[in-house]
N, C-alpha and C positions, 0 to 999 in steps of 0.2 A: 355646329355647323356640320359634322360628319353624319349627324342623323338625317338634316336635309340631303345631302348628297346622295343618301341611298334612295330616297324618295326620287329625286330627280333623275336617277338613272334606271328606273323601273320599267322591264320591258313592255309592259303596257303601255307605255307612254312612246317608246321609240323603237317598237317593232323587233323584228328577228333578229337583225344587224347587231342591235346593242344586247339582245339576249345572248347571242352567240357569243360575243366579246366578253361578257360577263362570266358565262362558264368558262371560258379561256382563262380568264384573270382569277377566278376562283380555284383553278386546278393548279395553279403555280404556288409553289411554298416559297418562293425566293422573295425577299424583301421589295425587291425591283420588278415584283410581277407588273405584267401590262395592265394598264388602266384603260379601259376603252375611252374613245373619244365621245364627249358628249355631244351628239349632234343636235343641232336645233330643231324644235318641232315645226318652224316655219323660218323662211329667209328674210332679211329686211325688205325687199322688194314685194313680199307678200303681204306687208303692212296694209292697210285700210285705210284711205282719206277718208275724213270725216269733216268737212269744212278745212280750218286752217291745221287741224291736228293729223297725226298718223297714229294708226291704233292697231293692235293685236286683232287677228281674225275673230278672236273670240274674246271676252272679257269675264270678269268674277261679277256676280251679284252678291249685295250683301244684306239682304233683307233679314235673313235668320240671325244677323249679329246684332243681339239686343232685342229681338221678339221672344218673348216668354210665352205668350199665348198660343202662337201657331208652331213653333221652332222651338220651344222648351229651353231658350238661352240661358246661362247662369254665368255670372262674372267669372267663375273659377274656369270657363273655356276660353279665356281671352288669350293665355298663353299658346294654346292650340291653334288659335285665329292666327296670331301674328305668324306661326309657323307656316300657315297656309298661304298668308299674304306673301312670305318669304319665297315659298314654292312656287307661287305663280309668277313672281317678278323673276326669279331666276331663271325661268323658262320661257322668257320674252313675253309675258301678259303685262299690258300697261294700262288696261282699262278695268276700271272698277265702278261700278253702278251702286249708287245708294240714294238716300233722300232724308228729308232733315224730320220726317216722321216715323222713320224707322228705328224702332224700339218701342216698348210697351210702358205704360204708367212712368215711374220715375226714370226709367231709361230711355225717354224719349230722346232722339237725337245721339243714341249711344252708337250707332253703327258710323255715322260721320267722326265721333269723337275717337273710336277706334282707329279709323282708316287714317286720321291725321296724325295720330300717334306712331303708326307703323311706318307713313311715310317719312316722318322726319328721320326714323333710324335706318331709312333707306339709303344706300349707296347710290341708287339711280333715281333719286326724287325727282329731278327736273325732267324725266321721260315718262313719269307716271300721269295719266289722264285720269282727274275724277268727273263722273257725270251723276250731279245730284239733282233730285227732284224737289222742287217747293209745292207744299201741299196747298191746294186752294179751299183755305179754311174760310169757313163763314166769316169770320173777322178781318182777313184781309180783303179789304174794299177798295183799297187804292193803291196807284204804282208805287207811291212812297212805302206803303206796308210791304208789297212784294219786295222791294229794293233791301227793306230791314230783313227780310227773312233771309235773303241771299246773304247778307252782312251777318247775320247769326249762324248760318253754316260755315262762313269762312273765318269766324270767330272760332268754332268748336272744332274744327279742322286745323286751326293756326295756318292758313294760308292766305297769300296775298291775292291770288286769281283762281278760279274755278275753271276745270276746261271747259265742261258743257253744263250751263243752268237750264234745266229742264222743268216745265209748267207739269205737276203730277197728274192732273187730270182737268177735263173740260169742265164748265159749270153751265154750259150752253142748255143743257135740257131744265134745268131749275133756277139759275140765275144769270141770266144772259148779260146784265148790266155789269155784274162782277167779272164776267168773261173778258170785257173789253179792258176793264182796270189792269186785268192780270196780263194781257197782251201787252199794254203798255209798261207794265212792271218790267217783262222781258226786254222790250227796247231800253229803259231805263238802266238797267243793270248792265245792258251791253255797251251802251254808250258811256257808262261810268268806268267801263274797264273792269267791272268785276268778274265776268266771264269772257272767256275766249269764243264761245259760241253758244247758240240756243237751240233747245230742242223741246218737244212735247211727248206726252205719254198718254195713253189710252183716247187717242183721238180717232174718229173713225173718218171714213174716206171724204165726205162733203165738208166736214170741220176742219180738217187738215188742209186742204186748199184754200180755204177760207184764211186762216190764219198765216198760211204761206203767202198768200196775196198781200194781206195786210201787212206783214212784216216786211216784205220786199219794197212796198210804198216807203216803209221809215228807212230803208236802207240796211236793214237788218237780215241776213239770211237764214233760213231755218235749215239746220243741218242735220237734225235727228227726229226721227219719229218711233216712239217706243211702243210695242204691242206685245199682248200675249199671242205668241207664235211658236207652234210646235204641231206635232203629228196630231194632238187633240185638238188643235186649235188653228184651222185652217179653213174657215169658212169663206163665203164671199166676201165679207168685209176685210178679212186678212188679206184676201188676194188683190181685192181692189185697193187697198193701203199700199201693198206692196208695189204695184203697178204705177199708182201715183208718184210712189218716193222715186222709182226707177227712171219715171219721166221727168221729174223735177231735180234730180241730183240730190235728194235727201236719203240718208242712209238710215236702215229699218234697223233697230235694235230688238232681238226676240228675247221677252223675258218669259219666265216659267217653260224653258225648253224641254223639261221633262215633266211637264204637266203636275206639278207640285211633288213629283215622287211616282206619279203613276206609270211613268215610261222607263221605270228603273229595272222592272222584273221582281223586286224584292217582294211586292205585296199581292195578296189574292183575296177574293171573297172571304176566305177564312184567317186571313191575316192582314189586318187593317192596322194603320198607324192610329195612336191615340189622340185624342182632341177632336177638333172641327174637322180636321182633313179626313178623320174616319167615316163622317157622315158624310162627305162628298165621294169618297172612293167607293162606298158601299153601293152608291148609286150608278158608278160608272165602269167600275173594274168588272162585273160581271159580263159585260159587253165586249172587253178588250182581249179576247183570247187570239183572233185572227191576227190582229195588229202585233200583239205580244209574240206571237208563234213567229210571225215573218221576222222581227226585229232579233229574236233569238235564233233563228236561222243563218240569217247574214252576221250576226256577231261571231256565231260559231266558225263560219266560214272565213270570216276575216280575222279571227282569232283576236277579237275586240270584244268588249261586253255590251249588254244592250243600250246602257246609258251613253256611250261612247257613238254608238251608231244613230242614235237619237239625235244627240247634239250635231253630230256630222251633216244629219239632214237638214239642218238649220243652215249651217253653213254653205252646205251646196246650194241650197235655195237662193243664195245670196243675202243671207239677213247676218247679223253679227249676236249670237246668243250669249245670254249672261248668265250660265248656270250657277246656282249658290252652291256653297260647299260649308259643311261645320266641323268634318275631321280632315285630316291630312289624307286619308283614304279616298273620301270622295273628291278631294281637290287632285289628287294623283289620277282619279279616273277621268276627271274632266278634261284634265290635260292629254289625255289618250285620245280624244276626238280630233286632235288636229295632226297635222303631218300625212294625211291620205284622204282619199276622195272617193265616195260611193259612185257607182256605176250607174249610168241612165237605167240600166235595166233594174238594178236594184231601187233606185228611187222610184220607177215606178211599181215594184213590188209593193214599198212601203206606202205609197199614195193610194194604193188599191186597198191596202189593209186598213189603211185610216179612214176611207169612204165606206168600209164595210162595217166600221164601230157604229152601233144604233146610237151611244150617246156621246156628245161633245163634252169639252171642258165647259164649266158654266163662265160665262165673259164677267168681266169687271163690271160692276152695277155702273161705273162711270163713264162707259165706253159709250161714244156718242157716233151718231152716223155722220 
């Protein structure tokens, strides 16, 4: 627990006030040395309403918790992942996003299993909101099969009810009949009390309005829409989805707020990650210099890091970002995106830098119009 406290009181999270207090504490040799007050990263009234739920302004994504192919997960990482979860919860984060497909090979569903284990050991388990996504697999052809998928997630997490049940992607582009069955599956899991709220992921503006109207006619409110949203993914579709969400009272959850790591400042054309990400980075990174320079300038001025500025941009745009974390250092850095706000001038500089980038993030292949 002492290790956790040292991370929770990091200056990068709490700013110069805590840094000064920490320095004062370390300079005293008295056993009763002054211990700085741990300021919250956000106050209770700054939580965000998401249908019947109240969540932190930022959540944590858990795509990497079980994915070996893209993120190099190993089961030996589980102890650190639990520390990450504890660190997030200790600092007020109560929204965790996952999916029944997260995990590769025999580890399919591993993310949900780990979250369930961590929640059971938490002292604030009743305050935690899990948003899980159900894959539109080809064999899920009926509402009953989609309900069964939800029950499978509940079993893996050993929970009685999921916070937000989300359709992972739309099948409208290739199997429209299956799409209607999946919508009815959302209705069924909501009516059966298996989820507190429902949402969608990777829905474009037109299909988002369609499912909103369909669910509304069935007495089911659509509470969330999850899309790829970052300084690398701010095209017309994202802006239109955001506008629709604002007008209909849907909360937009921003996944990949750091562009799979391209907006961390840790990589360059000569320093690429291994695996499939390296191939993507090689195409896009060479054109990101203006944007990364702007991010770096603002980060230096604010005494923040580049990832913290990029995540705060998402928050400032009115979305709920869900950055991932595989290490305590990454989790600590994510938390440093809270507790402050970019100015309008800084937002304009970042928007301009994003527009100057010659290549954007490749969109999810299941993203619909």
